[in-house]
N, C-alpha and C positions, 0 to 999 in steps of 0.2 A: 504493500500500500504506500510505503514511503517513497518508493521509486516512481510510482505513478502520480503522486500528488503534485509535484511541480508542473508537469505538463498539463495536468487537469486545471491548475490555477491559470496557466497561460491561456488555455482554451476559454475558460470562463471570463477572464479579463477581456479577451478579444471579442467574445460574444457580447459582453456588456457594452464595450466601446462601440461595437457595430450598431447595437440597438439605440444607444444614445445619439450617435451621429445620424442614424436614419430618422429618428424622431425629430432631431433638431432641424434637419433640412426639409423633410417631407411632411411632417405632421401638420404644419400650418395650412398646407394645400389641402390635405385630407379633411381637416376640420372645416375649411371654407367650402367644401363640397366640390372643389375643382378636380380632385384626384382621389378616387376611392380605391385604396390599395389594401389587399388582404395582408394580414399580419405575417403570413409565411413569406410573402414577397418582400415585405419590409426587412425581415431577417436575412433573406438571401442577398438583398442589395446592400445591407449593412456591411458585408464583407468588402464590397467594392469601395464604399466610402471610407472604411477603415484604412485600406491600403492607399487610397487616394490622399487622405490627410497625412498619412505617414510618408508621402512622396515616394512610395514604392509603386511607380506607375506601371511597371511590367506586370506584376501580379494583379494590379487593379484592372488593367486592360483584359487580362485573361479571365478574371472573374466577371467583368462586364460582358464580354462576348458569351461566356457560359450561361449567365442568367438571362441574357437576351435570347439565347437559343431556346430557353424554357418559357418564352413569351412573358417574361417579367415586365409588367407595364411601367415600372419605374425605370428600367433599363432602356425600353423602347420609346419612352416619352421624349419630348423635345428637350427637356432639362437634362435627361440622362444622356442623350446624344451629344448635347453641347459639352457636358462634362467629359464624355469620351473624346470629343475633338480636342479639348484642352489637354487631356493626357497624351493623346497622339502627338500634339505639338510639343509638349514637354519631353516626350521620348524621342524626338527628332524625326517625326514622320509628317512633314508639312503637307505633302501632296494629299495624303489620306485625310488629314484634318481639314484642309481647305475644301475637299469634296463634301465632307460631312457637314461643314458649316453652310455651304451653298445649298445643300438639300434642306437643312433646317430653315434657312432664311427664305427659301422658295415658297414655303407654306406660311399661313397666318399663325403667328405665335403671340403669346403675351409679351408685353413691353419688356419685362425683366429678362425673359429668355432671349428675345431678339437683341437686347443690349449686350448681354453676355456673349452671344455669338459674334456680333459685330466687333466687340473688343478683341476677342481671340483672333478673329480674322485680321484685324488691324495689326495686332502683335506679330502674327505670322508674316504679313507683308513687310513690316518694318525690318524684321530679322532677315528677310530675303533681299533687303536693299531697295524695295519698291516703296519709297517714302511717299510718293504722290498717291498711290493706291491705299497705303496705310492711312494717310490723312483723310482720304475720302471715306474709308470705312469707319474711322473713328468719329467723323462728323455725323454718321448715321445713328450714333448713340443718342437717343432722345429721352427726355423725361427723367425719371428717377433711375439712378445708377445703383446696381446691387451693392450693398454695404461692404461686402468682402472685396469688391473690385475697386473701391474708391482710391486707395493708395496707388495701385498699379495703373489705373486709368489715367490719373492726373500726371503720374510720372511719364507715361508714354506720350501723353498730350504735350508735356513740356519738351520732350525730345523732338516732337514734330513741330514745335513752335506754333501751336494754336494760340491765337490771340483773342482779345475781346472777352466774351462771356466766360470762356474757360479760365482766363487769368483771374477774373473776379471771383469765380467759385473756388479756385485753388487758393487764392489769398485768404479766404475765410476758413478753408480747411486747415491751413497751416497753423492756425491758432486753436484748432480743436482736435479732430479725430486723427490727423496724420502725425501730430507731434509725438515723438517717442518711437515711431516706427522706423525700420531701416531705410525706408524711402525718403524720410523727411529731409536730411541734409542734401541729397541729390536733387530732390524736387526744388528745394530752396535755391540751389545753385542755378538750375535750369531756368527757374522763374526770374532770377536776377539777370541772367543773360537776355531773356526775352524782354524784360523791362528796359534794359539798356538799349536794345535795338529799337524800341519804340520811343526812345528819348526820355524815359523816366529815370534820369541819372541818379537822383537822390535815393529813390526806393531801391533801385538795383544795387547801388553801393552799400546800402544798409544791410541787405541780405548777404552780399558777398562778405562783409565784415563778420556777420554771424557765422557763416561757414568757416571763415578763416580762424575763428576762435576755437574750432574743434582741434584738440591735441591730446595725444596719449590714449585715445579710446581704441583705435585699431589702426593697422597699417593703411588700410584703404581710406579711412577718414583723414589720416595725415596727408596722404597724397592729394585728396580733394581739398584740404585746407591750403596746401601749397599752390594748387591750381587757382583757388580763390584769391590768394595773395598776389599771384602773377596777374590775374585779371584786374585787380584793384590798381596795380601799378600801370597797366596798359591804359586804363581809363584816366588815371591821374596824368599820364603823359599827354593824352589827347586833350586834357583840360589845361595843359601847360604847367601843371603842378609837379615839378621834378622832385621837390622835397617830399611830397606825399608818396610818389613812386619809389623814392629812395628808401623811405621808412618801410614800405610793404616788402620790397625786395630783400631788405636786410633780414627779414624774419623767415625767408624760405630756407628750408633745410638744404645742406650741401651734399646729402647722400641719398635723397629721394629720387623718384622717377622724374620730378620736375626740376631737379637740381641743375641740369645742364642748361635748360631754357632760362631758369632763374639767374644763373651766373652770367649768361650772355646779356640778358636784359639789364642786369646789375652793372655790367661793364659799359654798356651803351648809355645808360642813365648817368653814370659817373662822367663819361665823356661829354655829355650834354652840359653837365655842371662844371666842366673844366677841371674835374678832379681826376687827373691822369694816374695818380698814385693808386687809388682804389680800383680804377679801371684795370690797371695792369695786374693787380692782385687777383681780381676775379678771372682775368684771362689766363693767368699763370696756373690757377687751379684747373681750368678747363684743359690747358695745354698738356697736362699729365694724363689725360684720359684717352680712351681708344679713338683712333682716327676714323673709325666707322660711325661715330656720332656726328650728326650734321652740325651741331653747335660748336663742336671741337674743330671741325674743318674751317668754319668761319673765324674762330678765335685765333687760329694759328697765323692767318694773314693779318688780322687786325692787330695782333700783338706787335708784329714787326712795324706796322704803320705807326703805332703809338710811340715806339722808340724813335722813329724818324721825327715825329712831332716834338719829342723832348730833346732833339739835337744830339741823339746818341746813335750815330750811323753804324758804329762797330757792333753794338748790341742788335740793332735792327738787321744788319747783314747776317749776323750769326743766326737769328731766328728765321730769316728767309731761307737760309741754307738748310736749316733743320726742317723747316716746313716742306721744302722741296723734296727732301728725302722721305718724310712722312707721307706725303701725297703719293709718291711713287710706290711706297709700300702699301698704302691703302688701296690703290688701284689693283695691285697684285692680289690683295685680299679679296677684292670683288671677283677677280678671275677664279680664285680658289673657291669662293662661295658658289659661283656659277657651276663649277665642276661638281660640288657637293650636291646641289639641288638637281643636277642632271642624272645623278645616280638612280638606279631603278628602285631601290628600297627606301630612299630617303623620306618620301612623304609618310610612309608607315612608321619609320623610326622617329620622325619628327613628331607625329601624333603621340606616339608612345612616351617620348621623353619631354614633351612640352611642359608638363607640370614640374618636373625636376629642374628644367631650365629656368622657369619663372620663379622657382623657390630659392634659387641660388642668391647668396648675399652679394649685393653690388655688382651683379653680372653685367649691368649696362655700362659700367665703367672699367671693366677688366678685360684682359686679353683672352679670347677663347683658346682652348688647347685641343679639345676633341673635334673631330671633323665636322659633325653636324652642328656643333656650337659655333662654327665660323659664320653661320648664317645669322645667329641671334642679334649681334650688335647692330646689324643693318635693318632689322625688322621691328624696331620699337614702335614706330608709327603704324606700320602695316598691321601689326597684331591688334591694334585698337579698332580696325575697320570692320564693318559688318560683313563685307565680302569675304575677307580672310577668315573671320571667325565662323561664318556659316559653312564655308568650304571645309574648314578644318573639322567642324562638328560632324558634317555629313560623311567625311572620310572616316572619322573615328567610328561612327555607327556602322558604316559599310564594312570596315575591317572586323568589327565585332561579329556582325552577321556572317561574314565570310568564314571566320574561324569556327563559328557554331555549325555552319553547313559542312565544312570540311570534316568536323568531328563525326557528324551523323553519316556522312558519305563513307567514312572509313569503317563504320559499323555494318556495312552492307553484308559482308560475308558472314558475320556472326548472326545477323538476323535471318539470313537464308538457312544457316545451320539449324537454328531453332525451329523454324517452320517445316524444315524437311526431315526432322528427326522422327522417324516412325517407330523407333525402338522404345520410346517412352510409354506408348500404349501397352506394349507387351510387358513392360516392367510393372505397370500398375495391375495387370491381371494376376501376377504372382505375389501381390502385396501381402496377402494373408500368410503365404509361406514364409516370406521374409520376416514378418512379425513373429511368427512362431519360432523360427530359428534364432531370431534375435533375443527373444525371451529366454530360450534355453541357454544361449551363450551368456546372457546376463546372470542367470542363476549360477552357472558354473564359475564365472569370474568372481561373483560375490562370495562363494564358498572358498575359493583360493585366496581371496583377499582376507577373509576371516582367519584362515590358517596362518597366513603371513603375519597378521597382527599378533596372534598368540605366540608365534615364533620370535617376534621382535621383543617380546617382554623379557626374554632371557638375555638380551644384550646389556652391555654396560650402559649407564645413564647417558654418557656422551654419545654413544652410538644410537641410542633410542631417540635422542633429540634430532640427530641427522636423518633418521628414518621417518620421523614424524612429518617432515616436509614432503617426503615422497608419498606418504599415506594420504595427506591432504590433496595432493595433485591427482592421485588415482581415484580418490573418492569423488572429486568434482567431475572427472571424466565419466565415471559410472553414473552419476546423477544426470549428466547431459545425455548419455546414451539411453537411459530410462525414459527421459522426457521425449526424445525423438521417437522411440518406439511407441510411446503413448499417442503422439500425434499421428503416426502412421496407422495405428489401429483405429483411429477415429475417421479415417477416410472411407466414405461409403461407396464412391464410384470413381473410376479413373478420370483424369483430365481429358477432355475432348477439345481438340482445336476448333475454333469457330469456323464456320463455312466461309470460304473466300479469304481466309487470313493470308495465304500465300500471295494471292493477287493484290491484296491491299498493301502488303509489305513492298511488293515490286512497284506498285503504283506510287507509293510514298517516296521510294528512292528515285524513281524517274522524276517526280516533282522536285526532289532535292537537287537533282542534277540540273533541272531547268532553272531553279532559283539561283543555284551557284553560278551558272553561266550568266544570268542577268546581273548578279552582284559583281562578277568579274568585269562585265562590260561597263557598269556604272563606275567602278574603281578606275578602269582604264580611261574613262572619260574625264573623271574629276582630278586625277593626279596631274595631268598636263595643265589643268586650270590653275591648280595651286602653284605649280612650277612657274606658270605664266605670271601670276600675281607677284611671286617672289622675284622673278626676273625683271619685271617692270620696276619694282622697288630698288633693286640693285642698279638698274640703269639710271635712276634718279641720283643715287649716290655717286655713280661713276661719272655722270655728266657734271655734277657739282664739284667733285674733286678735281676733274680735269680743268674746270674753270679756275679754281683756286690755285691749282698747280701752275697754270699759266700766269696768274697774277704774281705768285711768288717768284717765278723765273724772271718776269719783267721787272719786278722791284729789285731783285738781285742785280740784274744787268744795269738798271738805272744807278744803283749805288756804286757799282764798279766804275761806270762811266764818270760819275761825280768824283769819285776818288782819283781817277786818272787825270781828270781835268784839274783838280786841286793840285796834284803833283806837278803837272805841266806848268801851271801858273806860278808855283813856288820856284820851279827851275828858271822860269823866265825872269822872275824878280831877282834871282841870284846871278843872272847873266849866263846861265847854262843853256845849251841847245836841248830842246825837248826830244 
């Protein structure tokens, strides 16, 4: 009983949670008379809701399809289908979810159901990069928005820059239901940017200052706070307040994801204030980082220019020479990165190792050593784009599906062996004989075991202790044999293979082969897409470094010419021939 009790408690807890969730979501409808749902169907659908709220979307989808096949009205209703579409979207199946949302919206539905479907559809389109379609779908949300969608709806609306009524509604929500949710700081930042675009400078800056005050709560919020400080600095520069920009930039961390952009803006602001000492300090901090970072590339040329402005031609020439070498090395790194991404298995390996890459400390400022990591310093901006993230997620899902299909494909021979085994029926026919022989053998072994136990009593105490362990092992084996014989004796008739089992197994494996072929085709289509995105990003870096490399060479030649002219003039003053 003690061994069964924990699993029983788990089942009871899960059942209770399922009932509670079912009643919380569906009981108001049933009470209102809109949905008459038998209790048995509520219990069945509770399993779907439990897995859904646990974010176990795979099991939730399996349960949803199962109860729908039993004509469960909760699963086949519009609300149930919208919930299924949301899970399909979360599980990375956008095509299937879009088809389901279209089917729901093609029929007349209650306002809350239609609003939920339009929201999920807008979210799907946004993540696919179709911002105009996403905006059109989100604008179809009318009237009252479901309470659980309030934070996500307004966050998505802020990403799509909806103005007017949305901003007014979101402004009031910031002071009430959204405060304290994970969406709050991000929505606050997006609303600030939207207000700045509409000319509401004071309100936008106030929100940015609130976001900038987040510190020490999480790494993500620290990055967001740095981004808000950088935005404050940009607005201050546009307003001509270099002192305000200077104050905001001084508070940006020097090790975060926004440190490179912050240091470069810090240097430019110092230049505007004629504070070349602080400008050089900021640029020197950037100069020590990887040449693969865009801000570092600009800083290397700007550093030499500042030394020229300070009438230090030797230091300027030194930095131009070093910059020329760095740009040459950087372009060689781009070529290496192109060779890496051209490798056949790199997209798969990149998907597998992406989390490890992103979790490395200060990876954006360090020099990569492993082959696939030669890509990462060039891809900071690309990684933040919807196109890259969507392609990466779809490839990850396809790789997981491919591995699963490969596993079941490899089991084909074992499945054939099971369905073709005719000897099992004959073995069951003689089951009574096997039980009889087993019982006789058990009695014989028990007699011999009893004799050995009596014989062991004549041993010395130390020998008896060593023999006790062997006795315990034999006793457990005897108990196991007795239990198995008992189970065999309870078998009333032999196992009969279902009719058509062999054909069903063969049909399933043919379907696995078809699905595996389709999956391989999708992977073959998407891998070049990802390589193309990376190649385009590498081209931007290569073009920019070639430009700065040319600037460094021109500056070096100019300084050499100036030095030679100065020497010639000195010789002429001394009466020497040039």
